[in-house]
C-alpha positions as CSV (number, residue, x, y, z in Angstrom):
1,M,11.8,52.0,-7.0
2,Y,13.1,53.7,-3.9
3,V,11.4,56.7,-2.3
4,L,13.4,59.1,-0.1
5,S,12.2,61.9,2.2
6,I,14.9,64.5,2.0
7,D,15.0,67.4,4.4
8,L,17.2,70.0,2.6
9,E,18.5,73.5,2.9
10,Q,19.2,74.9,-0.5
11,Y,21.2,78.1,-0.7
12,D,19.8,79.1,-4.1
13,C,16.1,78.5,-3.6
14,P,13.9,81.6,-3.4
15,F,11.2,79.9,-1.3
16,I,13.6,78.7,1.3
17,N,15.3,82.1,1.6
18,N,11.9,83.7,1.9
19,S,10.8,81.3,4.6
20,S,13.9,82.1,6.6
21,D,12.9,85.8,6.7
22,F,9.2,85.4,7.4
23,D,6.9,83.1,9.5
24,V,5.4,81.4,6.5
25,F,4.8,77.8,5.4
26,Y,4.8,76.8,1.7
27,Y,2.8,73.9,0.5
28,M,3.5,73.3,-3.3
29,P,1.6,70.2,-4.5
30,Y,1.6,71.0,-8.3
31,W,4.5,71.6,-10.6
32,D,5.7,71.4,-14.2
33,F,9.0,71.7,-16.0
34,K,9.6,74.1,-18.8
35,N,13.1,74.1,-20.3
36,N,15.3,74.9,-17.3
37,K,12.5,76.5,-15.3
38,L,10.2,75.1,-12.6
39,I,6.6,76.2,-12.5
40,N,4.7,75.7,-9.2
41,W,1.1,76.1,-8.1
42,G,0.6,76.1,-4.3
43,Y,-0.2,77.8,-1.1
44,I,1.4,80.0,1.5
45,F,0.1,79.9,5.0
46,S,1.0,82.2,7.9
47,P,-0.3,82.8,11.4
48,D,0.1,86.5,10.9
49,S,-1.4,88.5,8.0
50,E,1.4,91.0,8.0
51,E,4.0,88.3,7.7
52,L,2.1,86.9,4.7
53,H,1.9,90.3,3.1
54,N,5.7,91.0,3.6
55,S,6.5,87.5,2.3
56,L,4.6,88.1,-0.9
57,S,6.1,91.6,-1.3
58,T,9.7,90.4,-1.1
59,L,9.4,87.0,-2.8
60,P,9.9,88.4,-6.4
61,K,13.2,90.0,-5.3
62,Q,14.8,86.6,-4.3
63,R,17.6,85.1,-6.3
64,N,16.4,82.7,-9.1
65,F,12.8,84.0,-8.9
66,L,11.2,84.8,-12.2
67,K,7.4,85.3,-11.9
68,L,4.6,85.5,-9.3
69,D,0.9,85.3,-10.0
70,L,-1.4,85.8,-7.0
71,L,-4.5,83.6,-7.7
72,A,-6.4,84.0,-4.5
73,K,-5.8,85.5,-1.0
74,S,-7.4,85.6,2.4
75,E,-6.1,87.1,5.6
76,K,-3.6,84.3,6.5
77,E,-3.2,82.2,3.3
78,C,-3.0,82.6,-0.4
79,L,-2.9,80.5,-3.6
80,I,0.0,81.4,-6.0
81,K,1.6,80.3,-9.3
82,T,5.3,80.9,-9.6
83,E,8.1,80.4,-12.0
84,I,11.7,80.0,-10.9
85,N,15.0,78.9,-12.4
86,F,16.2,75.4,-11.6
87,T,18.1,75.3,-8.4
88,N,21.3,73.3,-8.0
89,A,19.4,70.5,-6.2
90,M,16.7,70.2,-8.8
91,S,19.3,69.9,-11.6
92,I,21.1,67.1,-9.6
93,I,17.8,65.2,-9.0
94,R,16.9,65.3,-12.7
95,K,20.5,64.4,-13.8
96,N,20.3,61.2,-11.7
97,S,16.9,60.2,-13.1
98,G,15.1,61.2,-9.9
99,C,11.4,61.9,-9.9
100,I,9.6,64.3,-7.5
101,C,6.7,62.3,-6.2
102,G,5.1,64.5,-3.6
103,P,4.5,68.2,-2.6
104,F,7.3,70.6,-1.7
105,L,7.0,71.5,2.0
106,I,9.0,74.6,3.0
107,K,9.3,76.3,6.4
108,N,12.0,77.9,8.6
109,G,14.6,77.9,5.9
110,H,14.5,74.3,4.8
111,E,12.4,72.1,2.5
112,I,11.2,68.5,2.5
113,W,11.1,66.6,-0.8
114,H,9.8,63.1,-1.6
115,V,12.0,61.8,-4.4
116,A,11.9,58.4,-6.2
117,F,14.9,56.7,-7.8
118,E,15.2,53.6,-9.8
119,D,18.3,52.2,-8.1
120,R,20.6,52.8,-5.2
121,E,23.5,53.7,-7.4
122,K,21.5,56.8,-8.6
123,I,20.6,57.6,-5.0
124,N,24.3,57.5,-3.8
125,S,25.3,59.6,-6.8
126,A,22.6,62.2,-6.1
127,I,23.3,62.5,-2.4
128,T,27.0,62.9,-3.0
129,E,26.4,65.8,-5.4
130,L,23.6,67.4,-3.3
131,S,25.9,67.6,-0.2
132,K,28.5,69.6,-2.1
133,E,26.3,72.7,-2.7
134,N,23.4,72.2,-0.2
135,E,23.0,71.2,3.4
136,I,21.2,67.9,3.8
137,I,19.5,67.9,7.2
138,R,18.0,64.4,7.2
139,I,17.3,61.6,4.7
140,E,14.9,58.8,5.4
141,E,13.8,56.0,3.1
142,V,10.0,55.9,2.9
143,D,8.9,52.3,3.5
144,L,5.5,52.6,1.8
145,S,3.7,50.6,-0.8
146,T,2.6,52.5,-4.0
147,V,-1.0,52.5,-2.7
148,E,0.0,53.8,0.7
149,L,2.2,56.5,-0.8
150,Q,-0.6,57.6,-3.1
151,K,-3.0,57.9,-0.2
152,L,-0.5,59.9,1.8
153,L,0.0,62.3,-1.1
154,R,-3.8,62.7,-1.5
155,L,-4.1,63.6,2.2
156,A,-1.0,65.9,2.3
157,P,-3.0,69.2,2.0
158,I,-5.2,68.2,5.0
159,L,-2.3,66.8,7.0
160,S,-0.4,70.0,6.5
161,S,-3.4,71.9,7.8
162,L,-3.4,69.7,10.9
163,I,0.4,70.3,11.4
164,L,-0.2,74.1,11.0
165,T,-3.0,74.0,13.6
166,L,-0.6,72.3,16.1
167,E,2.2,74.8,15.4
168,N,-0.2,77.7,15.9
169,L,-1.2,76.6,19.4
170,N,0.1,79.2,21.9
171,S,2.8,78.2,24.4
172,R,0.3,77.7,27.2
173,E,-1.9,75.5,25.1
174,K,1.0,73.4,24.0
175,E,2.2,73.1,27.7
176,I,-1.3,71.9,28.8
177,L,-1.7,69.4,25.9
178,I,1.8,67.9,26.4
179,C,1.4,67.6,30.2
180,S,-2.0,66.0,29.8
181,I,-0.8,63.4,27.3
182,E,2.5,62.6,29.2
183,N,0.7,62.2,32.5
184,G,-2.1,59.9,31.1
185,F,-5.1,62.3,31.3
186,F,-6.5,60.8,28.1
187,D,-5.7,57.2,29.1
188,D,-8.5,54.7,29.9
189,P,-8.6,54.6,32.9
190,K,-7.2,58.1,33.5
191,K,-3.8,58.1,35.3
192,I,-4.3,61.7,36.5
193,R,-7.4,63.7,37.5
194,I,-8.0,67.2,36.3
195,Q,-7.5,68.6,39.8
196,E,-3.9,67.0,39.9
197,L,-3.2,68.3,36.4
198,A,-4.2,71.8,37.5
199,K,-1.9,71.6,40.4
200,K,1.0,70.5,38.2
201,L,0.5,73.4,35.9
202,D,-0.3,75.9,38.6
203,L,-3.6,76.7,37.0
204,S,-7.3,76.5,38.2
205,K,-9.3,73.4,37.4
206,G,-11.7,75.6,35.3
207,I,-9.0,77.0,33.2
208,I,-7.5,73.6,32.4
209,S,-11.0,72.2,31.5
210,R,-11.8,75.2,29.3
211,K,-8.4,75.2,27.6
212,L,-8.5,71.4,26.9
213,R,-12.0,71.8,25.2
214,E,-10.6,74.6,23.1
215,I,-7.6,72.6,22.0
216,E,-9.7,69.5,21.3
217,K,-12.0,71.5,19.2
218,K,-9.2,72.9,17.0
219,I,-7.5,69.5,16.5
220,F,-10.7,67.5,16.1
221,Q,-11.9,69.8,13.3
222,E,-8.8,68.9,11.3
223,I,-9.2,65.2,12.2
224,C,-12.8,65.3,10.9
225,K,-11.5,66.7,7.6
226,I,-9.0,63.8,7.3
227,L,-11.7,61.2,8.2
228,S,-14.1,62.7,5.6
229,T,-11.4,62.5,2.9
230,I,-10.6,58.8,3.9
231,E,-14.4,58.1,3.7
232,V,-14.6,59.6,0.2
233,D,-11.5,57.6,-0.8
234,E,-13.2,54.3,0.4
235,Q,-16.4,55.1,-1.4
236,T,-14.5,56.0,-4.6
237,K,-12.6,52.7,-4.3
238,K,-15.8,50.7,-4.0
239,F,-17.2,52.5,-7.0
240,L,-14.1,51.8,-9.1
241,D,-14.1,48.2,-8.0
242,F,-17.8,47.9,-9.0
243,K,-17.1,49.5,-12.4
244,T,-14.1,47.3,-13.0
245,G,-16.2,44.2,-12.2
246,E,-19.0,45.5,-14.4
247,T,-16.5,46.1,-17.3
248,N,-15.0,42.6,-16.9
249,F,-18.5,41.1,-16.9
250,K,-19.3,42.9,-20.1
251,A,-16.1,41.8,-21.7
252,K,-16.8,38.2,-20.8
253,S,-20.3,38.5,-22.1
254,T,-19.1,39.8,-25.4
255,K,-16.6,37.0,-25.7
256,L,-19.4,34.5,-24.9
257,K,-21.6,36.0,-27.6
258,K,-18.8,35.8,-30.2
259,F,-18.2,32.2,-29.2
260,R,-21.9,31.4,-29.7
261,K,-21.9,33.1,-33.1
262,F,-18.9,31.1,-34.2
């Protein structure tokens, strides 16, 4: 089994076209196939409530779009169920026995898929066909074990939230964070003091200190969510290991009783 990460621009995908027009990020983790239609359940995120509203208003007008159900909505995110016609790329993937094995991630007019194929011949055939009607931006082979891939997919919603948090830092916050990292402010021992960092950025020591605390709080909140999920995964694994062992023990005991009766 080979798993590819494909960064793709489809010309007939309603979500991609919509993300070109508005500052929105689609995270579509659940899907189903019905005849030649694709049914999705997922989220739309936006740093701006008006952009989100306009995106939702115009999405049904996009080519190949069939149905939109708004399941829940807050100021800057919403949960939707959609129905669209198969795009050219989706038809090619299925024709070459490919299997979508991760969420659809869509932003800025392109989309990232994780697709599994049984052999390289199918991969080559699919890529050749995809490049005729779509623009392939990047293809990478995902070198992960099955267990690692499953863990990544489970964490995908929270990881996407972390990515969105980083993207939503303003230009000054990004500048401060990048400069701090590149100059070794977070190294042990520190390679640069906060006074020197403030001088480099032409800001006061107090502003730098306050901004770094604000940035750290935003990022660490997302990291805590990831760590909590990993902790739950570990506890679940221990429970399943225990139950499996218990089941095996019961099975062996049953066999032993049968042997004694015999």
